[in-house]
C-alpha positions as CSV (number, residue, x, y, z in Angstrom):
1,X,-74.5,30.3,74.9
2,X,-72.0,32.5,77.2
3,X,-69.5,33.0,74.2
4,X,-72.9,34.6,72.0
5,X,-74.0,37.0,75.2
6,X,-70.0,37.9,75.9
7,X,-69.9,39.3,72.0
8,X,-72.8,41.4,72.8
9,X,-71.8,42.3,76.0
10,X,-68.4,43.2,74.7
11,X,-70.0,45.7,72.2
12,X,-72.8,47.4,74.5
13,X,-69.5,47.7,77.1
14,X,-68.2,49.5,74.3
15,X,-71.1,51.7,73.0
16,X,-71.9,52.3,77.3
17,X,-68.2,53.4,78.0
18,X,-68.6,55.7,75.2
19,X,-71.6,56.7,76.1
20,X,-70.3,57.9,79.4
21,X,-67.9,59.8,77.6
22,X,-70.5,61.2,75.6
23,X,-72.5,62.1,78.8
24,X,-69.8,63.5,80.6
25,X,-69.1,66.3,77.7
26,X,-72.9,66.9,77.8
27,X,-72.6,67.3,81.2
28,X,-69.9,69.9,80.8
29,X,-71.2,71.3,78.0
30,X,-75.3,72.0,79.0
31,X,-74.6,71.8,83.1
32,X,-78.2,71.1,84.9
33,X,-80.2,74.1,83.9
34,X,-83.1,74.5,81.3
35,X,-81.7,73.8,78.5
36,X,-80.0,70.8,79.7
37,X,-83.8,69.8,81.0
38,X,-84.7,70.5,77.7
39,X,-82.1,69.0,75.6
40,X,-82.3,65.5,77.8
41,X,-86.1,65.3,77.7
42,X,-86.2,65.8,73.9
43,X,-83.1,62.9,73.6
44,X,-84.8,60.4,76.0
45,X,-88.4,60.9,73.5
46,X,-86.1,60.1,70.6
47,X,-84.3,56.9,72.6
48,X,-86.8,55.1,73.7
49,X,-88.8,55.5,70.8
50,X,-85.8,53.9,68.8
51,X,-85.1,51.0,71.8
52,X,-88.8,50.4,71.5
53,X,-87.5,49.2,68.2
54,X,-83.8,48.3,69.1
55,X,-82.0,46.5,71.8
56,X,-83.7,43.3,71.1
57,X,-86.7,44.7,71.0
58,X,-88.2,43.7,67.5
59,X,-86.6,40.2,68.1
60,X,-89.2,39.6,70.2
61,X,-91.7,39.3,67.1
62,X,-89.3,39.3,63.9
63,X,-86.6,36.2,65.0
64,X,-89.0,33.6,66.0
65,X,-91.6,34.1,63.0
66,X,-88.3,34.3,60.6
67,X,-86.9,31.0,61.9
68,X,-89.9,29.6,61.7
69,X,-90.8,30.3,57.7
70,X,-87.4,29.4,57.1
71,X,-87.7,25.9,59.0
72,X,-90.6,25.1,57.4
73,X,-91.6,26.9,53.9
74,X,-87.7,27.3,53.4
75,X,-85.0,30.2,52.8
76,X,-87.0,31.9,50.1
77,X,-90.3,32.4,52.0
78,X,-88.3,33.9,55.3
79,X,-86.7,35.9,52.2
80,X,-90.1,37.5,51.3
81,X,-91.3,38.3,54.8
82,X,-87.8,39.6,55.7
83,X,-87.7,42.1,53.1
84,X,-92.0,43.0,53.5
85,X,-90.9,43.8,56.7
86,X,-87.8,45.6,56.3
87,X,-89.9,47.9,53.7
88,X,-93.2,48.1,55.7
89,X,-91.3,49.4,59.1
90,X,-89.0,51.5,57.2
91,X,-91.7,53.1,55.5
92,X,-94.2,53.5,58.9
93,X,-91.1,55.4,60.8
94,X,-90.5,57.9,58.3
95,X,-94.6,58.6,58.5
96,X,-94.2,58.1,62.6
97,X,-91.4,60.7,62.6
98,X,-93.4,63.1,60.0
99,X,-96.1,63.2,62.4
100,X,-94.0,63.6,65.6
101,X,-92.5,66.7,64.1
102,X,-96.0,68.0,63.9
103,X,-97.3,67.3,67.2
104,X,-94.2,67.9,68.8
105,X,-95.3,71.1,71.7
106,X,-97.6,68.5,72.5
107,X,-95.8,65.7,73.1
108,X,-93.0,67.3,74.6
109,X,-96.1,69.2,77.2
110,X,-97.2,65.8,77.5
111,X,-94.1,64.2,78.8
112,X,-92.6,67.3,80.3
113,X,-95.6,69.6,82.0
114,X,-93.8,71.5,84.4
115,X,-92.0,73.2,80.8
116,X,-95.3,74.2,80.4
117,X,-95.7,78.2,80.2
118,X,-91.4,78.5,80.0
119,X,-89.2,79.0,77.1
120,X,-88.0,75.5,78.2
121,X,-91.1,74.0,75.9
122,X,-89.9,75.5,73.1
123,X,-86.2,74.7,73.4
124,X,-87.0,70.9,73.9
125,X,-89.1,71.1,71.1
126,X,-86.7,72.7,68.3
127,X,-83.8,70.2,69.7
128,X,-86.2,67.0,69.4
129,X,-87.3,68.3,65.9
130,X,-83.7,68.3,64.2
131,X,-83.1,64.3,65.9
132,X,-86.0,63.3,64.1
133,X,-84.1,62.0,61.2
134,X,-82.5,59.3,63.8
135,X,-85.9,58.0,64.1
136,X,-86.9,57.4,61.0
137,X,-83.4,55.6,60.4
138,X,-83.4,53.6,63.3
139,X,-86.5,51.5,61.1
140,X,-84.6,49.8,58.7
141,X,-81.7,49.5,60.6
142,X,-83.1,47.9,63.3
143,X,-84.6,45.4,61.1
144,X,-81.6,44.4,59.5
145,X,-80.0,44.3,62.8
146,X,-82.9,42.0,63.9
147,X,-82.5,39.9,60.8
148,X,-78.3,39.2,61.4
149,X,-79.1,38.2,65.0
150,X,-81.8,35.5,63.7
151,X,-78.7,34.2,61.7
152,X,-76.8,34.1,64.9
153,X,-74.4,37.4,63.8
154,X,-74.3,39.1,66.9
155,X,-71.3,40.9,66.4
156,X,-72.8,43.5,63.7
157,X,-75.8,43.8,66.3
158,X,-73.6,44.3,69.3
159,X,-71.1,47.1,67.6
160,X,-73.5,49.1,65.5
161,X,-74.6,51.8,68.2
162,X,-70.9,52.2,68.5
163,X,-71.2,54.8,65.7
164,X,-73.8,56.8,66.9
165,X,-71.7,58.0,69.9
166,X,-68.4,58.1,68.0
167,X,-70.0,61.1,66.1
168,X,-71.6,62.5,68.9
169,X,-67.9,62.9,70.9
170,X,-66.7,64.0,68.0
171,X,-68.8,67.1,67.1
172,X,-68.5,68.2,71.2
173,X,-64.7,67.8,71.0
174,X,-65.5,70.8,68.4
175,X,-67.9,72.8,70.5
176,X,-64.8,72.5,72.9
177,X,-62.5,73.9,71.0
178,X,-64.4,76.5,70.1
179,X,-66.8,77.5,72.9
180,X,-70.5,78.8,72.2
181,X,-73.3,79.3,74.7
182,X,-75.4,76.3,75.8
183,X,-78.1,76.6,73.3
184,X,-76.1,76.7,70.4
185,X,-74.2,73.8,71.3
186,X,-77.9,71.9,72.4
187,X,-79.1,72.7,68.7
188,X,-75.7,71.9,67.3
189,X,-76.2,68.1,69.1
190,X,-79.5,67.4,68.2
191,X,-78.5,67.8,64.5
192,X,-75.8,65.9,64.7
193,X,-78.1,62.8,66.5
194,X,-80.4,63.2,63.4
195,X,-77.7,62.3,61.0
196,X,-75.9,59.9,62.9
197,X,-78.5,57.6,61.9
198,X,-78.4,58.1,57.9
199,X,-74.2,57.3,58.5
200,X,-75.4,53.8,61.0
201,X,-77.6,52.8,57.9
202,X,-75.6,53.6,55.1
203,X,-72.9,51.5,56.6
204,X,-75.2,48.6,57.5
205,X,-76.5,48.8,53.7
206,X,-72.5,48.4,52.6
207,X,-72.2,45.5,55.0
208,X,-75.1,43.7,54.0
209,X,-74.4,44.7,50.2
210,X,-75.8,41.3,48.3
211,X,-77.0,39.8,51.1
212,X,-80.9,38.4,49.7
213,X,-81.9,37.8,53.5
214,X,-84.8,40.5,53.0
215,X,-85.6,40.2,49.6
216,X,-87.5,41.9,47.8
217,X,-88.0,44.7,49.6
218,X,-92.1,46.2,49.7
219,X,-94.4,47.6,51.7
220,X,-97.1,45.1,52.6
221,X,-99.7,44.9,54.8
222,X,-101.1,41.3,54.3
223,X,-102.3,38.9,56.6
224,X,-98.8,37.5,57.2
225,X,-97.5,41.1,57.8
226,X,-100.5,42.2,59.9
227,X,-100.2,39.1,61.9
228,X,-96.5,39.9,62.7
229,X,-97.3,43.6,63.4
230,X,-99.9,42.6,66.2
231,X,-97.5,40.6,67.5
232,X,-94.4,43.5,67.1
233,X,-96.1,46.4,68.9
234,X,-96.3,44.9,72.0
235,X,-92.9,42.9,72.2
236,X,-91.5,46.3,71.7
237,X,-93.5,47.9,74.1
238,X,-92.5,45.5,76.7
239,X,-88.7,45.1,75.4
240,X,-88.7,48.9,76.4
241,X,-89.9,48.7,79.7
242,X,-86.7,50.5,81.4
243,X,-87.1,53.4,79.2
244,X,-90.6,53.8,80.1
245,X,-90.9,53.7,83.3
246,X,-87.5,56.2,83.2
247,X,-90.1,58.7,81.3
248,X,-92.0,57.9,83.4
249,X,-89.9,59.2,86.3
250,X,-89.3,62.3,83.7
251,X,-92.6,63.6,83.4
252,X,-93.3,63.5,87.4
253,X,-89.6,65.4,87.7
254,X,-89.7,68.2,85.0
255,X,-92.0,70.1,87.9
256,X,-88.5,70.7,89.9
257,X,-85.8,72.4,88.4
258,X,-82.6,70.0,87.2
259,X,-84.7,66.8,88.6
260,X,-84.8,65.5,84.9
261,X,-80.7,65.8,84.1
262,X,-80.0,64.3,88.0
263,X,-82.1,61.4,87.0
264,X,-80.9,61.4,83.6
265,X,-77.2,61.2,84.3
266,X,-77.6,58.5,87.4
267,X,-79.9,56.3,84.8
268,X,-76.9,56.6,82.8
269,X,-74.9,54.6,84.8
270,X,-77.8,51.7,85.3
271,X,-77.6,51.2,82.0
272,X,-73.8,50.3,81.7
273,X,-74.7,46.7,83.2
274,X,-78.5,46.4,81.9
275,X,-77.2,46.7,78.5
276,X,-73.9,44.5,79.1
277,X,-76.4,41.7,81.1
278,X,-80.3,42.0,80.3
279,X,-80.0,43.2,76.5
280,X,-77.1,40.6,76.0
281,X,-79.5,38.2,77.2
282,X,-82.1,39.3,75.2
283,X,-81.2,39.5,72.1
284,X,-78.9,35.9,72.1
285,X,-81.8,33.5,73.8
286,X,-84.6,34.6,72.1
287,X,-83.3,33.0,69.3
288,X,-81.7,30.3,71.7
289,X,-85.2,29.6,72.8
290,X,-87.1,29.4,69.6
291,X,-84.4,26.6,68.4
292,X,-85.3,24.4,71.3
293,X,-88.6,24.5,71.3
294,X,-89.2,24.2,67.5
295,X,-87.0,20.9,68.9
296,X,-88.9,19.7,72.2
297,X,-86.0,18.9,73.6
298,X,-86.8,20.1,77.6
299,X,-83.4,19.4,79.0
300,X,-82.2,22.3,76.4
301,X,-84.8,24.7,76.9
302,X,-84.0,23.8,80.9
303,X,-80.2,24.4,80.2
304,X,-81.0,27.5,78.2
305,X,-83.0,29.0,81.1
306,X,-81.2,27.9,84.6
307,X,-78.2,29.5,82.5
308,X,-79.7,32.6,82.0
309,X,-81.2,33.4,85.4
310,X,-77.6,32.3,87.1
311,X,-75.9,34.8,84.4
312,X,-78.8,37.2,85.6
313,X,-78.3,37.4,89.1
314,X,-74.6,36.5,88.8
315,X,-73.9,39.9,86.8
316,X,-76.6,42.1,88.1
317,X,-76.8,41.7,91.6
318,X,-72.8,42.3,92.4
319,X,-73.3,45.4,90.0
320,X,-76.1,46.8,92.0
321,X,-74.3,46.4,95.1
322,X,-71.1,48.0,93.6
323,X,-73.0,51.3,92.1
324,X,-74.7,52.1,95.1
325,X,-71.3,51.7,97.2
326,X,-69.3,53.8,95.0
327,X,-72.6,55.9,93.6
328,X,-70.9,59.3,94.6
329,X,-67.4,58.6,93.8
330,X,-68.2,57.5,90.1
331,X,-70.6,60.4,89.4
332,X,-68.4,62.8,90.9
333,X,-65.5,61.4,88.6
334,X,-67.6,61.2,85.0
335,X,-69.9,64.1,85.3
336,X,-68.5,67.0,87.5
337,X,-66.7,68.9,85.1
338,X,-68.0,72.4,83.7
339,X,-71.9,73.6,84.7
340,X,-71.7,70.2,87.0
341,X,-71.4,70.8,90.1
342,X,-70.7,69.6,93.8
343,X,-74.5,69.5,94.3
344,X,-75.7,68.3,91.4
345,X,-73.0,65.3,92.1
346,X,-74.4,64.4,95.5
347,X,-78.0,64.4,94.0
348,X,-77.4,62.2,91.2
349,X,-75.3,60.0,93.5
350,X,-78.7,60.1,96.1
351,X,-80.8,59.0,92.8
352,X,-78.8,56.6,91.6
353,X,-78.7,54.5,95.0
354,X,-83.0,54.0,94.3
355,X,-82.4,53.1,90.7
356,X,-79.8,50.8,91.4
357,X,-82.1,48.9,93.6
358,X,-84.2,48.1,90.8
359,X,-81.2,46.8,88.3
360,X,-81.8,43.3,89.5
361,X,-85.6,43.6,88.6
362,X,-84.7,45.3,85.2
363,X,-82.1,42.3,84.3
364,X,-84.5,39.7,85.2
365,X,-87.1,40.9,83.2
366,X,-84.9,41.0,80.3
367,X,-84.0,37.2,81.3
368,X,-87.8,36.0,81.4
369,X,-89.5,37.7,78.8
370,X,-87.4,35.9,76.1
371,X,-89.2,32.8,77.2
372,X,-92.4,34.3,76.1
373,X,-90.9,35.8,73.1
374,X,-89.9,32.9,71.7
375,X,-93.4,30.8,72.0
376,X,-95.2,34.2,69.9
377,X,-96.3,35.3,73.6
378,X,-95.8,39.5,73.5
379,X,-99.2,40.2,75.1
380,X,-98.4,39.1,78.8
381,X,-95.1,41.0,78.9
382,X,-96.6,43.9,77.6
383,X,-99.3,44.0,80.4
384,X,-96.5,43.3,83.0
385,X,-94.9,46.4,81.7
386,X,-98.3,48.9,81.7
387,X,-98.6,47.7,85.1
388,X,-95.0,48.6,86.6
389,X,-95.4,51.9,84.3
390,X,-98.3,52.6,86.6
391,X,-96.5,51.5,89.6
392,X,-93.9,53.1,88.9
393,X,-96.0,56.9,88.3
394,X,-98.0,56.0,91.5
395,X,-94.8,56.3,93.9
396,X,-93.2,58.2,91.9
397,X,-95.8,61.1,92.7
398,X,-96.0,59.9,96.5
399,X,-92.1,59.4,97.0
400,X,-91.2,62.3,95.3
401,X,-93.6,64.5,97.0
402,X,-91.1,63.8,100.2
403,X,-87.9,62.9,99.1
404,X,-87.1,64.8,95.4
405,X,-85.3,63.3,92.8
406,X,-84.5,60.6,95.0
407,X,-88.1,59.7,95.6
408,X,-89.2,59.3,91.7
409,X,-85.8,57.0,91.6
410,X,-87.5,54.7,94.3
411,X,-90.7,55.1,92.5
412,X,-88.9,53.5,89.0
413,X,-87.3,50.8,90.8
414,X,-90.5,49.8,92.4
415,X,-92.0,49.4,89.1
416,X,-89.0,47.6,87.9
417,X,-90.2,44.8,90.8
418,X,-93.7,45.1,89.5
419,X,-92.7,43.8,86.1
420,X,-90.0,40.9,87.5
421,X,-93.1,39.7,89.7
422,X,-95.6,39.8,87.3
423,X,-93.6,38.1,84.8
424,X,-92.4,35.7,86.9
425,X,-96.1,35.4,88.2
426,X,-97.4,34.7,84.8
427,X,-94.7,32.5,83.1
428,X,-95.2,30.1,86.3
429,X,-99.1,29.6,85.4
430,X,-99.0,29.4,82.0
431,X,-95.8,27.4,81.0
432,X,-94.0,27.2,84.1
433,X,-90.2,28.1,84.1
434,X,-87.3,25.5,84.0
435,X,-84.6,25.7,86.2
436,X,-82.5,22.3,87.0
437,X,-80.4,21.0,89.8
438,X,-77.1,22.8,89.2
439,X,-79.2,26.4,89.4
440,X,-80.8,25.8,92.5
441,X,-77.5,24.8,94.3
442,X,-75.5,28.0,92.7
443,X,-77.8,30.5,93.0
444,X,-77.5,30.9,97.0
445,X,-74.1,30.6,96.6
446,X,-73.8,33.8,94.0
447,X,-76.7,35.6,96.3
448,X,-74.1,34.9,99.1
449,X,-71.0,35.7,97.3
450,X,-72.2,39.1,95.9
451,X,-73.3,40.2,99.5
452,X,-69.9,40.0,101.0
453,X,-68.7,41.7,98.2
454,X,-70.7,44.2,98.4
455,X,-69.7,44.8,102.0
456,X,-66.3,44.7,101.6
457,X,-66.9,47.6,99.1
458,X,-68.8,49.4,101.4
459,X,-66.1,48.9,104.0
460,X,-63.1,50.2,101.4
461,X,-65.2,53.5,99.9
462,X,-65.8,54.3,104.1
463,X,-62.5,54.1,104.9
464,X,-60.6,55.4,102.0
465,X,-60.1,59.2,101.8
466,X,-62.0,61.1,99.2
467,X,-59.3,62.9,96.9
468,X,-59.8,66.2,94.9
469,X,-57.5,65.7,92.4
470,X,-59.2,64.0,89.4
471,X,-56.5,61.4,88.3
472,X,-56.1,60.6,92.1
473,X,-59.9,59.9,91.8
474,X,-59.6,57.4,88.9
475,X,-57.1,55.8,90.0
476,X,-58.9,54.8,93.4
477,X,-61.9,54.1,91.9
478,X,-60.2,52.0,89.4
479,X,-58.7,50.0,92.2
480,X,-62.0,49.4,94.4
481,X,-63.7,48.4,91.0
482,X,-60.7,45.6,90.4
483,X,-60.8,44.8,94.3
484,X,-64.6,44.4,94.5
485,X,-64.7,42.2,90.9
486,X,-61.5,40.1,92.7
487,X,-63.0,39.8,95.7
488,X,-66.3,38.5,94.0
489,X,-64.5,35.8,91.5
490,X,-62.9,34.2,94.8
491,X,-65.8,33.8,96.7
492,X,-67.5,32.3,93.3
493,X,-64.4,30.2,93.5
494,X,-64.6,29.1,97.0
495,X,-68.5,28.5,97.1
496,X,-68.0,26.1,94.6
497,X,-70.1,28.4,92.2
498,X,-67.3,28.0,88.7
499,X,-63.9,28.3,88.2
500,X,-61.9,30.8,86.0
501,X,-60.8,27.3,83.6
502,X,-64.7,26.8,83.4
503,X,-65.7,29.9,82.4
504,X,-62.8,29.9,79.8
505,X,-63.6,26.6,78.5
506,X,-67.3,28.1,78.1
507,X,-66.4,30.7,76.3
508,X,-63.8,28.8,73.9
509,X,-66.3,25.8,73.5
510,X,-69.6,27.8,72.8
511,X,-71.1,27.7,69.7
512,X,-73.6,30.4,69.2
513,X,-75.7,28.3,66.3
514,X,-76.4,25.2,67.9
515,X,-77.1,25.1,71.8
516,X,-77.2,21.6,72.1
517,X,-73.6,21.3,71.8
518,X,-73.0,23.3,74.9
519,X,-74.9,20.8,77.1
520,X,-73.4,18.6,79.7
521,X,-72.5,14.9,78.4
522,X,-75.6,13.7,80.5
523,X,-77.9,16.1,79.2
524,X,-76.5,15.9,75.5
525,X,-77.3,12.3,75.5
């Protein structure tokens, strides 16, 4: 399982790093004023709608159903079902994009009520309409990637989003070389986003030519498809919980100038570890747990759930502490260019600290949800997500009144913890999470190693002087990050959690198609 998760994580890392370059250039081109706020609200609308489908969301319903049909009725039945899903989802997304285009003024007013009565509203509407083709193409792209995951072809799923960021970066380089006003730059970027979806779809079609895993292609609303959609729609909403929480925060923040931009750029830093760890585990765990549940092997289920919990805490907790300790240096290095000022850096860093406090909860949600999805239960995660959104909105209103954008970020973090705790309670009551003895021994040691690393990193940043030169900033920040990783690895070894040899062996011996072969000898027997 580690090998598959590493594949998805590396693809996500490449996409997120390119995303940082993209967002750094957006910050330099647009700054944090009205044009930037309008563009980012429109971008979040399309991005959240896309993520309702992608980043493992459609896996929640499609992968278990496809595997069940393949195992019980044969490959032909599974292929026919996949063809109906591909055709129906594609037609539905085209229709949704067209309807959103017509209703866009109302949609933007609901998402950003603070824009009403200002020019910012029309700018956001124009930007969002230009982005809508990307949403239409996201339907077939997501179904094709989910089918690849069901066949344990994770590399295609992992590296596909890289194309989107490459297209945007190329256009922004041209805009920087040929300077134009921020409004024109925002319109060009919005149009590029729409075309990037088409590019992604064409490349996938070329890669999958001759593949009969989804054939024949047709639109259908037969009873089986209706049952699938009844499970898929709640699963899509539940899997997009982090993005829905950010949208809830943006609704509250829209009344404050530049607050939407501060929250957006802070959340981009949260999405790196969340994507590498949470999305990767969600993508890999659903097919693995589905196979384990169909085999009825409780030891295999316990092994998968325990390793997922260890990876979630072992990677999310040090990332949280690192983002808190290095919040201002990271924001300054990545975004403080052009129209993005030192004041924007301070406000974004403060929001980042509070958003980071919710990161472990968001990763836990990504690790816990597959246990429900593999059992074809998408309603429990949906109710947990809806409750989390309500908690986030109420807390953001209360805390935002006193602490501004930082208070709204704190409300989002509280919403994330509400989601995680709801899933833990529901899972324990419904089927019981299986945590083996090895996980019970390792988890306290993982937490101790992360806390020691976080304390050492905080001391190092308080002692180190903040350089003004960009290259010096980058070198010192990279040294601090490398030192934190080395210290964490050292303490994991000293506390007998794992070793480099064990980690390398796990990666070399991983067999994505058969979790059973990854078990220790005693469990395998």
